[in-house]
N, CA, C, O and the ligand as a Tripos MOL2 file, in Angstrom:
@<TRIPOS>MOLECULE
protein
  209   207    53     0     0
PROTEIN
NO_CHARGES

@<TRIPOS>ATOM
      1 N           0.8460   -1.1910    0.0000 N.3       1 MET1
      2 CA          0.0000    0.0000    0.0000 C.3       1 MET1
      3 C           0.8860    1.2480    0.0000 C.2       1 MET1
      4 O           1.7630    1.4000    0.8500 O.2       1 MET1
      5 N           0.6510    2.1020   -0.9290 N.am      2 THR2
      6 CA          1.4910    3.2950   -1.0940 C.3       2 THR2
      7 C           0.6360    4.5540   -0.9980 C.2       2 THR2
      8 O          -0.4570    4.6210   -1.5600 O.2       2 THR2
      9 N           1.1380    5.5260   -0.2960 N.am      3 CYS3
     10 CA          0.4200    6.7870   -0.1650 C.3       3 CYS3
     11 C           0.3010    7.4710   -1.5160 C.2       3 CYS3
     12 O           1.2840    7.6050   -2.2450 O.2       3 CYS3
     13 N          -0.9060    7.9010   -1.8430 N.am      4 ALA4
     14 CA         -1.1550    8.5250   -3.1450 C.3       4 ALA4
     15 C          -0.5090    9.9060   -3.2360 C.2       4 ALA4
     16 O          -0.3120   10.4380   -4.3290 O.2       4 ALA4
     17 N          -0.1850   10.4740   -2.0930 N.am      5 LEU5
     18 CA          0.3490   11.8290   -2.1040 C.3       5 LEU5
     19 C           1.8630   11.8800   -1.9910 C.2       5 LEU5
     20 O           2.5270   12.5190   -2.8070 O.2       5 LEU5
     21 N           2.4090   11.2170   -0.9950 N.am      6 CYS6
     22 CA          3.8490   11.3500   -0.7560 C.3       6 CYS6
     23 C           4.6240   10.0980   -1.1380 C.2       6 CYS6
     24 O           5.8550   10.1140   -1.1330 O.2       6 CYS6
     25 N           3.9290    9.0130   -1.4680 N.am      7 GLY7
     26 CA          4.6270    7.8190   -1.9140 C.3       7 GLY7
     27 C           5.1610    6.9430   -0.8010 C.2       7 GLY7
     28 O           5.8120    5.9320   -1.0600 O.2       7 GLY7
     29 N           4.8880    7.3270    0.4410 N.am      8 THR8
     30 CA          5.2950    6.5080    1.5740 C.3       8 THR8
     31 C           4.5960    5.1610    1.5350 C.2       8 THR8
     32 O           3.4310    5.0660    1.1500 O.2       8 THR8
     33 N           5.3080    4.1330    1.9320 N.am      9 ARG9
     34 CA          4.6930    2.8160    1.9510 C.3       9 ARG9
     35 C           4.3750    2.4030    3.3780 C.2       9 ARG9
     36 O           5.1650    2.6320    4.2950 O.2       9 ARG9
     37 N           3.2120    1.7950    3.5550 N.am     10 ALA10
     38 CA          2.8650    1.2270    4.8560 C.3      10 ALA10
     39 C           3.7030   -0.0350    5.0390 C.2      10 ALA10
     40 O           3.7080   -0.9210    4.1840 O.2      10 ALA10
     41 N           4.3960   -0.1010    6.1410 N.am     11 THR11
     42 CA          5.3140   -1.2140    6.3500 C.3      11 THR11
     43 C           4.6740   -2.3580    7.1100 C.2      11 THR11
     44 O           5.2310   -3.4530    7.1730 O.2      11 THR11
     45 N           3.5130   -2.1130    7.6860 N.am     12 SER12
     46 CA          2.8400   -3.1860    8.4130 C.3      12 SER12
     47 C           1.3350   -3.0360    8.2770 C.2      12 SER12
     48 O           0.8280   -1.9760    7.9110 O.2      12 SER12
     49 N           0.6370   -4.1090    8.5770 N.am     13 GLU13
     50 CA         -0.8140   -4.0650    8.4770 C.3      13 GLU13
     51 C          -1.3960   -3.0930    9.4970 C.2      13 GLU13
     52 O          -2.3790   -2.4020    9.2290 O.2      13 GLU13
     53 N          -0.7710   -3.0540   10.6710 N.am     14 ALA14
     54 CA         -1.2440   -2.1460   11.7130 C.3      14 ALA14
     55 C          -1.1190   -0.7090   11.2410 C.2      14 ALA14
     56 O          -2.0030    0.1170   11.4700 O.2      14 ALA14
     57 N          -0.0080   -0.4250   10.5800 N.am     15 GLU15
     58 CA          0.1910    0.9230   10.0730 C.3      15 GLU15
     59 C          -0.8360    1.2300    8.9890 C.2      15 GLU15
     60 O          -1.3960    2.3250    8.9400 O.2      15 GLU15
     61 N          -1.0700    0.2670    8.1360 N.am     16 ALA16
     62 CA         -2.0150    0.4550    7.0360 C.3      16 ALA16
     63 C          -3.4080    0.7590    7.5620 C.2      16 ALA16
     64 O          -4.1610    1.5120    6.9450 O.2      16 ALA16
     65 N          -3.7490    0.1770    8.6940 N.am     17 LEU17
     66 CA         -5.0850    0.3790    9.2590 C.3      17 LEU17
     67 C          -5.3120    1.8210    9.6760 C.2      17 LEU17
     68 O          -6.4500    2.2880    9.7130 O.2      17 LEU17
     69 N          -4.2490    2.5190    9.9860 N.am     18 SER18
     70 CA         -4.3950    3.9030   10.4250 C.3      18 SER18
     71 C          -4.4540    4.8500    9.2280 C.2      18 SER18
     72 O          -4.6860    6.0490    9.3820 O.2      18 SER18
     73 N          -4.2420    4.2990    8.0440 N.am     19 TRP19
     74 CA         -4.2990    5.1220    6.8430 C.3      19 TRP19
     75 C          -5.7390    5.4010    6.4580 C.2      19 TRP19
     76 O          -6.6640    4.7210    6.9000 O.2      19 TRP19
     77 N          -5.9050    6.4070    5.6340 N.am     20 THR20
     78 CA         -7.2280    6.7680    5.1360 C.3      20 THR20
     79 C          -7.3890    6.2690    3.7030 C.2      20 THR20
     80 O          -6.4940    6.4140    2.8710 O.2      20 THR20
     81 N          -8.5310    5.6900    3.4420 N.am     21 THR21
     82 CA         -8.8340    5.2590    2.0850 C.3      21 THR21
     83 C          -9.9690    6.1070    1.5540 C.2      21 THR21
     84 O         -10.9800    6.2980    2.2280 O.2      21 THR21
     85 N          -9.8040    6.6090    0.3620 N.am     22 SER22
     86 CA        -10.8870    7.3680   -0.2520 C.3      22 SER22
     87 C         -11.0330    6.9380   -1.7030 C.2      22 SER22
     88 O         -10.0850    6.4780   -2.3400 O.2      22 SER22
     89 N         -12.2270    7.1000   -2.1910 N.am     23 VAL23
     90 CA        -12.4730    6.7490   -3.5850 C.3      23 VAL23
     91 C         -12.7880    8.0150   -4.3490 C.2      23 VAL23
     92 O         -13.7400    8.7280   -4.0330 O.2      23 VAL23
     93 N         -11.9910    8.2830   -5.3420 N.am     24 GLU24
     94 CA        -12.2200    9.4610   -6.1570 C.3      24 GLU24
     95 C         -12.3240    9.0440   -7.6040 C.2      24 GLU24
     96 O         -11.3850    8.4880   -8.1740 O.2      24 GLU24
     97 N         -13.4690    9.3140   -8.1910 N.am     25 ARG25
     98 CA        -13.7140    8.9540   -9.5870 C.3      25 ARG25
     99 C         -13.3930    7.4910   -9.8550 C.2      25 ARG25
    100 O         -12.7600    7.1510  -10.8540 O.2      25 ARG25
    101 N         -13.8370    6.6430   -8.9540 N.am     26 GLY26
    102 CA        -13.6790    5.2170   -9.1750 C.3      26 GLY26
    103 C         -12.3100    4.6750   -8.8320 C.2      26 GLY26
    104 O         -12.0960    3.4640   -8.8920 O.2      26 GLY26
    105 N         -11.3690    5.5470   -8.4730 N.am     27 ARG27
    106 CA        -10.0410    5.0760   -8.0870 C.3      27 ARG27
    107 C          -9.9250    5.0690   -6.5770 C.2      27 ARG27
    108 O         -10.3200    6.0270   -5.9120 O.2      27 ARG27
    109 N          -9.3930    4.0060   -6.0440 N.am     28 THR28
    110 CA         -9.1850    3.9330   -4.6090 C.3      28 THR28
    111 C          -7.8190    4.5090   -4.2830 C.2      28 THR28
    112 O          -6.7980    4.0690   -4.8110 O.2      28 THR28
    113 N          -7.8210    5.4980   -3.4060 N.am     29 LEU29
    114 CA         -6.5750    6.1410   -3.0220 C.3      29 LEU29
    115 C          -6.3080    5.9050   -1.5480 C.2      29 LEU29
    116 O          -7.2250    5.8930   -0.7270 O.2      29 LEU29
    117 N          -5.0500    5.7200   -1.2310 N.am     30 HIS30
    118 CA         -4.6640    5.5410    0.1650 C.3      30 HIS30
    119 C          -3.8050    6.7290    0.5760 C.2      30 HIS30
    120 O          -2.9730    7.2170   -0.1890 O.2      30 HIS30
    121 N          -4.0290    7.1760    1.7990 N.am     31 HIS31
    122 CA         -3.2440    8.2990    2.2980 C.3      31 HIS31
    123 C          -2.6720    7.9510    3.6620 C.2      31 HIS31
    124 O          -3.3770    7.4460    4.5360 O.2      31 HIS31
    125 N          -1.3930    8.2250    3.8320 N.am     32 CYS32
    126 CA         -0.7550    7.9680    5.1180 C.3      32 CYS32
    127 C          -1.3150    8.9370    6.1590 C.2      32 CYS32
    128 O          -2.0500    9.8650    5.8220 O.2      32 CYS32
    129 N          -0.9680    8.7170    7.4060 N.am     33 VAL33
    130 CA         -1.5220    9.5140    8.4900 C.3      33 VAL33
    131 C          -1.2370   10.9980    8.2770 C.2      33 VAL33
    132 O          -2.1110   11.8430    8.4670 O.2      33 VAL33
    133 N          -0.0150   11.2980    7.8840 N.am     34 THR34
    134 CA          0.3650   12.6930    7.6750 C.3      34 THR34
    135 C          -0.4590   13.3290    6.5650 C.2      34 THR34
    136 O          -0.9910   14.4270    6.7260 O.2      34 THR34
    137 N          -0.5580   12.6430    5.4570 N.am     35 CYS35
    138 CA         -1.2870   13.2020    4.3200 C.3      35 CYS35
    139 C          -2.7900   13.2180    4.5800 C.2      35 CYS35
    140 O          -3.4980   14.0840    4.0660 O.2      35 CYS35
    141 N          -3.2780   12.2710    5.3710 N.am     36 SER36
    142 CA         -4.6960   12.2710    5.7120 C.3      36 SER36
    143 C          -5.0550   13.5620    6.4190 C.2      36 SER36
    144 O          -6.1070   14.1620    6.1960 O.2      36 SER36
    145 N          -4.1340   13.9610    7.2780 N.am     37 ARG37
    146 CA         -4.3490   15.2030    8.0220 C.3      37 ARG37
    147 C          -4.4110   16.3770    7.0420 C.2      37 ARG37
    148 O          -5.2830   17.2400    7.1400 O.2      37 ARG37
    149 N          -3.4850   16.3910    6.1140 N.am     38 GLU38
    150 CA         -3.4780   17.4490    5.1060 C.3      38 GLU38
    151 C          -4.7440   17.3940    4.2610 C.2      38 GLU38
    152 O          -5.3450   18.4140    3.9220 O.2      38 GLU38
    153 N          -5.1180   16.1760    3.9390 N.am     39 HIS39
    154 CA         -6.3070   15.9530    3.1200 C.3      39 HIS39
    155 C          -7.5390   16.5090    3.8270 C.2      39 HIS39
    156 O          -8.3550   17.2000    3.2180 O.2      39 HIS39
    157 N          -7.6650   16.2040    5.1050 N.am     40 LEU40
    158 CA         -8.8160   16.6740    5.8630 C.3      40 LEU40
    159 C          -8.8590   18.1880    5.8940 C.2      40 LEU40
    160 O          -9.9190   18.8050    5.7900 O.2      40 LEU40
    161 N          -7.6810   18.7710    6.0390 N.am     41 ARG41
    162 CA         -7.6200   20.2170    6.0760 C.3      41 ARG41
    163 C          -8.0900   20.7810    4.7330 C.2      41 ARG41
    164 O          -8.7850   21.7970    4.6830 O.2      41 ARG41
    165 N          -7.7080   20.1170    3.6640 N.am     42 ALA42
    166 CA         -8.1070   20.5550    2.3340 C.3      42 ALA42
    167 C          -9.6170   20.4550    2.1690 C.2      42 ALA42
    168 O         -10.2500   21.3460    1.6020 O.2      42 ALA42
    169 N         -10.1860   19.3670    2.6690 N.am     43 ILE43
    170 CA        -11.6300   19.1840    2.5690 C.3      43 ILE43
    171 C         -12.3360   20.2640    3.3750 C.2      43 ILE43
    172 O         -13.3200   20.8530    2.9260 O.2      43 ILE43
    173 N         -11.8180   20.5110    4.5700 N.am     44 GLU44
    174 CA        -12.4330   21.5310    5.4090 C.3      44 GLU44
    175 C         -12.3170   22.8960    4.7510 C.2      44 GLU44
    176 O         -13.1820   23.7550    4.9290 O.2      44 GLU44
    177 N         -11.2370   23.0960    3.9830 N.am     45 GLY45
    178 CA        -11.0560   24.3530    3.2810 C.3      45 GLY45
    179 C         -11.8610   24.3960    2.0020 C.2      45 GLY45
    180 O         -11.8160   25.3740    1.2550 O.2      45 GLY45
    181 N         -12.6070   23.3120    1.7520 N.am     46 LYS46
    182 CA        -13.4640   23.2090    0.5780 C.3      46 LYS46
    183 C         -12.7040   23.3480   -0.7400 C.2      46 LYS46
    184 O         -13.2160   23.8930   -1.7180 O.2      46 LYS46
    185 N         -11.4850   22.8480   -0.7410 N.am     47 PHE47
    186 CA        -10.7670   22.7740   -1.9940 C.3      47 PHE47
    187 C         -11.3280   21.6220   -2.8050 C.2      47 PHE47
    188 O         -11.7360   20.6010   -2.2510 O.2      47 PHE47
    189 N         -11.3470   21.7840   -4.0850 N.am     48 ASP48
    190 CA        -11.6980   20.6630   -4.9320 C.3      48 ASP48
    191 C         -10.5030   19.7250   -4.9540 C.2      48 ASP48
    192 O          -9.3570   20.1730   -4.9080 O.2      48 ASP48
    193 N         -10.7650   18.4270   -5.0250 N.am     49 SER49
    194 CA         -9.6640   17.4800   -4.9750 C.3      49 SER49
    195 C          -8.7940   17.5480   -6.2380 C.2      49 SER49
    196 O          -7.7240   16.9420   -6.2900 O.2      49 SER49
    197 N          -9.2520   18.2790   -7.2400 N.am     50 ASP50
    198 CA         -8.4620   18.3960   -8.4630 C.3      50 ASP50
    199 C          -7.1480   19.1360   -8.2590 C.2      50 ASP50
    200 O          -6.1990   18.9630   -9.0240 O.2      50 ASP50
    201 N          -7.1060   19.9550   -7.2260 N.am     51 TRP51
    202 CA         -5.9180   20.7920   -7.0720 C.3      51 TRP51
    203 C          -4.6750   19.9930   -6.7600 C.2      51 TRP51
    204 O          -3.5630   20.4820   -6.9590 O.2      51 TRP51
    205 N          -4.8340   18.7960   -6.2850 N.am     52 TRP52
    206 CA         -3.6670   17.9510   -6.0430 C.3      52 TRP52
    207 C          -3.8380   16.6740   -6.7810 C.2      52 TRP52
    208 O          -2.9680   15.8050   -6.7210 O.2      52 TRP52
    209 ZN          1.5280   10.4410    2.5440 Zn       53 ZN53
@<TRIPOS>BOND
     1     1     2 1
     2     2     3 1
     3     3     4 2
     4     3     5 am
     5     5     6 1
     6     6     7 1
     7     7     8 2
     8     7     9 am
     9     9    10 1
    10    10    11 1
    11    11    12 2
    12    11    13 am
    13    13    14 1
    14    14    15 1
    15    15    16 2
    16    15    17 am
    17    17    18 1
    18    18    19 1
    19    19    20 2
    20    19    21 am
    21    21    22 1
    22    22    23 1
    23    23    24 2
    24    23    25 am
    25    25    26 1
    26    26    27 1
    27    27    28 2
    28    27    29 am
    29    29    30 1
    30    30    31 1
    31    31    32 2
    32    31    33 am
    33    33    34 1
    34    34    35 1
    35    35    36 2
    36    35    37 am
    37    37    38 1
    38    38    39 1
    39    39    40 2
    40    39    41 am
    41    41    42 1
    42    42    43 1
    43    43    44 2
    44    43    45 am
    45    45    46 1
    46    46    47 1
    47    47    48 2
    48    47    49 am
    49    49    50 1
    50    50    51 1
    51    51    52 2
    52    51    53 am
    53    53    54 1
    54    54    55 1
    55    55    56 2
    56    55    57 am
    57    57    58 1
    58    58    59 1
    59    59    60 2
    60    59    61 am
    61    61    62 1
    62    62    63 1
    63    63    64 2
    64    63    65 am
    65    65    66 1
    66    66    67 1
    67    67    68 2
    68    67    69 am
    69    69    70 1
    70    70    71 1
    71    71    72 2
    72    71    73 am
    73    73    74 1
    74    74    75 1
    75    75    76 2
    76    75    77 am
    77    77    78 1
    78    78    79 1
    79    79    80 2
    80    79    81 am
    81    81    82 1
    82    82    83 1
    83    83    84 2
    84    83    85 am
    85    85    86 1
    86    86    87 1
    87    87    88 2
    88    87    89 am
    89    89    90 1
    90    90    91 1
    91    91    92 2
    92    91    93 am
    93    93    94 1
    94    94    95 1
    95    95    96 2
    96    95    97 am
    97    97    98 1
    98    98    99 1
    99    99   100 2
   100    99   101 am
   101   101   102 1
   102   102   103 1
   103   103   104 2
   104   103   105 am
   105   105   106 1
   106   106   107 1
   107   107   108 2
   108   107   109 am
   109   109   110 1
   110   110   111 1
   111   111   112 2
   112   111   113 am
   113   113   114 1
   114   114   115 1
   115   115   116 2
   116   115   117 am
   117   117   118 1
   118   118   119 1
   119   119   120 2
   120   119   121 am
   121   121   122 1
   122   122   123 1
   123   123   124 2
   124   123   125 am
   125   125   126 1
   126   126   127 1
   127   127   128 2
   128   127   129 am
   129   129   130 1
   130   130   131 1
   131   131   132 2
   132   131   133 am
   133   133   134 1
   134   134   135 1
   135   135   136 2
   136   135   137 am
   137   137   138 1
   138   138   139 1
   139   139   140 2
   140   139   141 am
   141   141   142 1
   142   142   143 1
   143   143   144 2
   144   143   145 am
   145   145   146 1
   146   146   147 1
   147   147   148 2
   148   147   149 am
   149   149   150 1
   150   150   151 1
   151   151   152 2
   152   151   153 am
   153   153   154 1
   154   154   155 1
   155   155   156 2
   156   155   157 am
   157   157   158 1
   158   158   159 1
   159   159   160 2
   160   159   161 am
   161   161   162 1
   162   162   163 1
   163   163   164 2
   164   163   165 am
   165   165   166 1
   166   166   167 1
   167   167   168 2
   168   167   169 am
   169   169   170 1
   170   170   171 1
   171   171   172 2
   172   171   173 am
   173   173   174 1
   174   174   175 1
   175   175   176 2
   176   175   177 am
   177   177   178 1
   178   178   179 1
   179   179   180 2
   180   179   181 am
   181   181   182 1
   182   182   183 1
   183   183   184 2
   184   183   185 am
   185   185   186 1
   186   186   187 1
   187   187   188 2
   188   187   189 am
   189   189   190 1
   190   190   191 1
   191   191   192 2
   192   191   193 am
   193   193   194 1
   194   194   195 1
   195   195   196 2
   196   195   197 am
   197   197   198 1
   198   198   199 1
   199   199   200 2
   200   199   201 am
   201   201   202 1
   202   202   203 1
   203   203   204 2
   204   203   205 am
   205   205   206 1
   206   206   207 1
   207   207   208 2
@<TRIPOS>SUBSTRUCTURE
     1 MET1         2 RESIDUE 1 A MET
     2 THR2         6 RESIDUE 1 A THR
     3 CYS3        10 RESIDUE 1 A CYS
     4 ALA4        14 RESIDUE 1 A ALA
     5 LEU5        18 RESIDUE 1 A LEU
     6 CYS6        22 RESIDUE 1 A CYS
     7 GLY7        26 RESIDUE 1 A GLY
     8 THR8        30 RESIDUE 1 A THR
     9 ARG9        34 RESIDUE 1 A ARG
    10 ALA10       38 RESIDUE 1 A ALA
    11 THR11       42 RESIDUE 1 A THR
    12 SER12       46 RESIDUE 1 A SER
    13 GLU13       50 RESIDUE 1 A GLU
    14 ALA14       54 RESIDUE 1 A ALA
    15 GLU15       58 RESIDUE 1 A GLU
    16 ALA16       62 RESIDUE 1 A ALA
    17 LEU17       66 RESIDUE 1 A LEU
    18 SER18       70 RESIDUE 1 A SER
    19 TRP19       74 RESIDUE 1 A TRP
    20 THR20       78 RESIDUE 1 A THR
    21 THR21       82 RESIDUE 1 A THR
    22 SER22       86 RESIDUE 1 A SER
    23 VAL23       90 RESIDUE 1 A VAL
    24 GLU24       94 RESIDUE 1 A GLU
    25 ARG25       98 RESIDUE 1 A ARG
    26 GLY26      102 RESIDUE 1 A GLY
    27 ARG27      106 RESIDUE 1 A ARG
    28 THR28      110 RESIDUE 1 A THR
    29 LEU29      114 RESIDUE 1 A LEU
    30 HIS30      118 RESIDUE 1 A HIS
    31 HIS31      122 RESIDUE 1 A HIS
    32 CYS32      126 RESIDUE 1 A CYS
    33 VAL33      130 RESIDUE 1 A VAL
    34 THR34      134 RESIDUE 1 A THR
    35 CYS35      138 RESIDUE 1 A CYS
    36 SER36      142 RESIDUE 1 A SER
    37 ARG37      146 RESIDUE 1 A ARG
    38 GLU38      150 RESIDUE 1 A GLU
    39 HIS39      154 RESIDUE 1 A HIS
    40 LEU40      158 RESIDUE 1 A LEU
    41 ARG41      162 RESIDUE 1 A ARG
    42 ALA42      166 RESIDUE 1 A ALA
    43 ILE43      170 RESIDUE 1 A ILE
    44 GLU44      174 RESIDUE 1 A GLU
    45 GLY45      178 RESIDUE 1 A GLY
    46 LYS46      182 RESIDUE 1 A LYS
    47 PHE47      186 RESIDUE 1 A PHE
    48 ASP48      190 RESIDUE 1 A ASP
    49 SER49      194 RESIDUE 1 A SER
    50 ASP50      198 RESIDUE 1 A ASP
    51 TRP51      202 RESIDUE 1 A TRP
    52 TRP52      206 RESIDUE 1 A TRP
    53 ZN53       209 GROUP 0 **** ****
């Protein structure tokens, strides 16, 4: 499992469980904990996901 944003890889299943999974336009994306936080901030800022 690789982070869609920073390319970090989850090294264990436990780590992967803390990641965020989202589906955008039929594609499943995984985000590490750090990027999930950034992602949430972006959503709260009402950015369209196209910007990244
Ligand atoms: Zn990441």
